[in-house]
C-alpha positions as CSV (number, residue, x, y, z in Angstrom):
1,M,-18.8,-25.9,164.7
2,K,-22.3,-24.6,164.8
3,K,-21.2,-21.8,167.1
4,I,-18.6,-20.6,164.6
5,V,-21.2,-20.6,161.7
6,K,-23.7,-18.8,163.9
7,R,-21.2,-16.2,165.0
8,A,-20.1,-15.6,161.4
9,A,-23.7,-15.0,160.4
10,A,-24.4,-12.6,163.3
11,P,-24.4,-8.8,162.8
12,T,-20.9,-7.2,162.7
13,P,-20.2,-3.8,164.3
14,K,-19.4,-0.9,161.8
15,F,-15.7,-0.6,163.0
16,F,-15.1,-4.3,162.2
17,K,-16.9,-4.0,158.8
18,V,-14.4,-1.2,157.9
19,L,-11.5,-3.3,159.2
20,R,-12.7,-6.3,157.2
21,T,-12.7,-4.2,154.0
22,I,-9.1,-3.1,154.8
23,G,-8.1,-6.7,155.4
24,L,-9.6,-7.8,152.1
25,T,-7.7,-5.0,150.3
26,L,-4.4,-6.0,152.0
27,A,-5.0,-9.7,151.0
28,A,-5.8,-8.7,147.4
29,A,-2.7,-6.5,147.2
30,G,-0.5,-9.3,148.6
31,A,-2.0,-11.8,146.2
32,T,-1.4,-9.4,143.3
33,V,2.2,-9.0,144.2
34,L,2.7,-12.7,144.6
35,T,1.2,-13.6,141.3
36,S,2.8,-10.8,139.3
37,P,4.0,-12.0,135.9
38,I,7.2,-9.9,136.1
39,L,10.3,-10.8,138.1
40,L,10.4,-9.0,141.4
41,P,13.1,-8.8,144.1
42,A,12.8,-11.3,147.0
43,A,12.1,-8.5,149.5
44,V,9.0,-7.5,147.5
45,L,7.8,-11.0,147.2
46,S,8.2,-11.5,151.0
47,L,6.3,-8.3,151.6
48,G,3.5,-9.6,149.3
49,G,3.3,-12.8,151.3
50,Y,3.1,-10.9,154.6
51,L,0.4,-8.6,153.2
52,A,-1.7,-11.6,152.1
53,V,-1.4,-13.4,155.4
54,A,-2.1,-10.2,157.5
55,G,-5.1,-9.4,155.3
56,G,-6.5,-12.9,155.7
57,V,-6.1,-12.8,159.5
58,I,-7.6,-9.3,159.8
59,T,-10.5,-10.3,157.7
60,A,-11.2,-13.5,159.6
61,V,-11.0,-11.9,163.0
62,S,-13.2,-9.0,161.8
63,Q,-15.8,-11.3,160.4
64,L,-16.1,-13.3,163.7
65,S,-16.6,-10.1,165.8
66,V,-20.2,-9.7,166.8
67,R,-22.2,-7.0,168.4
68,N,-23.3,-7.7,172.0
69,D,-26.6,-5.8,172.6
70,S,-27.3,-7.5,176.0
71,E,-24.9,-5.2,177.8
């Protein structure tokens, strides 16, 4: 468990910082669609769920990517 925490706190390359921001945006858009107070078609709700999950996965993977300066 310490390795994961240490890896999450390590410096992240610029590409993955941008990707993390995109993932957070996708997750927020999906959550907004899912929690919309108006009645939406089932296809739109499914899309919102997929966006939320994809955004969460992209964000998690991007956060755990670290720069390797030893090479």
